[in-house]
N, C-alpha and C positions, 0 to 999 in steps of 0.2 A: 199408122202411128201407134206406139205403145201407150195406151191411155193411162194405165196404172203408174208407169214411169213418169209421164208428164205431170200427173197429179202429185206425185211425190216431189218432183222438182219445184212445182208451185208452192207446196207446203214448206219446202226448205227456204225458198225465196221469201215467203211471208214471215218465216221465223227470223231470218236475218234482218228484215226490215223492222220487225217488232223490237229486236235488240237495240236498234238505233233510236227508238222512241223512248222518251222519258215517261215512265208510268205516273199517271196523275190520280190514281185511286187513293193514295195516302193523302190525308188532309191534316193541316197543322193543328186545328182545334181539337179533334179527337186524340191526336198523338200527345198534345200538351196536357189534355185532361188525364190521360193515362199516367203521365209523369207526375202530375199533382197528386194523383191517387197514391203513387209510391211514396211521395214525401209525407202525405197525411198518414199513411199506414206506419211509416217509420216513427212519426211523432206519437201515434196512438199506441204502439206496441209497449207493453209493460216490460221493464228491465228483467223481471223474473223469468219471462218466457225464454230469453236467450241465455240466462245464467243457469237455470235448473231444469229446463225442459227443451232439449235440442230437437226432439221429435215434434213438439208443439211448434217450435220455430219453423221447421220445414213445412208443416201443414199450413201454418198461418201465411207464409209467404207464397206457397203454392196456390192457395185460394186467392190471395191478392193478385198474383201474376195472371191467373185465369180471368179475373174480373177486369184488370187493367188491359189485358190483351183483347178482350171483347170490346171494351170501350174504344181502344185505339183502332180497331178494325171495323167499328160499327158502320162507318160510312161506306167502306168497301163492301161489306155484307149487304147493306141496304141497296146500294147501286147494282150489285150483282143480281140480286133477286128481282128488283123492281124496274130499273132503267136500262141496264147495259144490253147492247146488242151482242150478237155472236162473237164478233171480233174483239170487243171489249172484254167479254167473259174469257175468251181464250188468253188474252194478255194477263188478266188477273190470275188465271190458273198458272201461267208461266212464272209470274213474279212470286206468288205465294209458294209455288213449288220450289223456288230457289231458297226461300227462307225457312220452310218447315223442317227440312232434315236437321238443321242445327238445333231447333227446338225439341225435336224428337230425341236427339242425342243428349240434350240437357235433362230430359225426363228420364231417359234410361240410366244416365249417370246418377241422378238423384235416387231413383229406386234401388239401384245396386248398392250405393254407399249406405243408404238407410238399412238395407238388408244385411250388409256385412258388419257394420259397427257404427255406433253413435260417435266414436272418436273421429270418424271421417267427415262428419257433418260440418265442422268449421271451414273446410276447404270448398264447400259447395257455393257460397256466394261468389268466390273468384271464378269458379268454373262456369257458373251461370252467366256472369258478365262476358267471359270469353266466348261462350257458345252464342250469345246474342250478337257479339261483334262479328263472329263468323257468318251469321245469318245476314247481317247487313252487307258485309263484303260480297257474299254470294249474290245478293240482290242488286249490287251496285251498277251493273250494266243498264238497269232499268230506272235508276234513281239519279237525282242531281249529283254532279261530281263531288260536291262538298259533303255528301253523305259519307265519304271515305274518312273524314275527320271524326265523324260520330262513331264509326266502327273502331277507329284508333283509340278514341276515348274509352270505349268499352274494353278493348284489349289492355290498355294501360291500367285501368281500374282493376281488371281481373288479375293482372300480374301483381299489383300492389296488395290486393286482398289475399292472394295465395301466399305472398311473402310474409304477411302478418298473421296468417292463420296458425297460431301456435297453441297446440294442445288444449289444456283445460280453460283457456281464456274464454270469458263469456261471449256469446254471439251477440253482436250489436245490430240493432235495427237499421242504423244508418249505413251499414255495410251494403245492405240490399236496397233499401228505400232511397238512400242518398244517391247511390250509383245509378239506379234505373230512373229515378226522378230527374236527376241532372241530365242523363243521357237522352231521355225522351223530350225534355224541354229543348235541348240542343237540336234534336232531330226535327222538332216542330218549327224551330227558327229556320233551319235549312229549307224545309218545305215551303214555309211562308215566303222567305226571301227569294227563292228560285222559281216558284211555281204560282204563287197566289197574289203577291203584291202588284198593285197597278203600276204599269210602266210610266216613267216620267215623260210628259209630253214635251 
């Protein structure tokens, strides 16, 4: 018997089975907390930052995104390091691997636009939302079906933000914080309703 071929077939079977399983690493509370961070950051941002300092706007929201991303993924990280067995860690890698390319694309777009011209910065909030929606769509085989509505929300918000990104108009905090705050709260509701609430007896 060809052992390497048999092992490869087993790995393929395991991957197909994993695709049929809903990933339970995302939890509603950390995801909701990340959304509240976005709303709080929008409320706290001074209007002058968006009106006269577009580079400061990008730095501000990049830092907020990194902090909120860490909070949203905190339980995944903790479980991966402390509790998960090999199979659970493999599934976490698969799910995160589906989501990360869109985040990397968002980072590359941001760095490129900042490097090219400050005039391009007003389109970034829309592109960030679309990249986030792409990441959710890519992860959807491992998430509850209703997560597709969350991805569509980010798409629609991204299109609206791009449509309204007109030249010298000041960058508004709620373009980013409102979009991601509402989107993350919606995602938390989907996770809670589909994975965490106690079934009715």
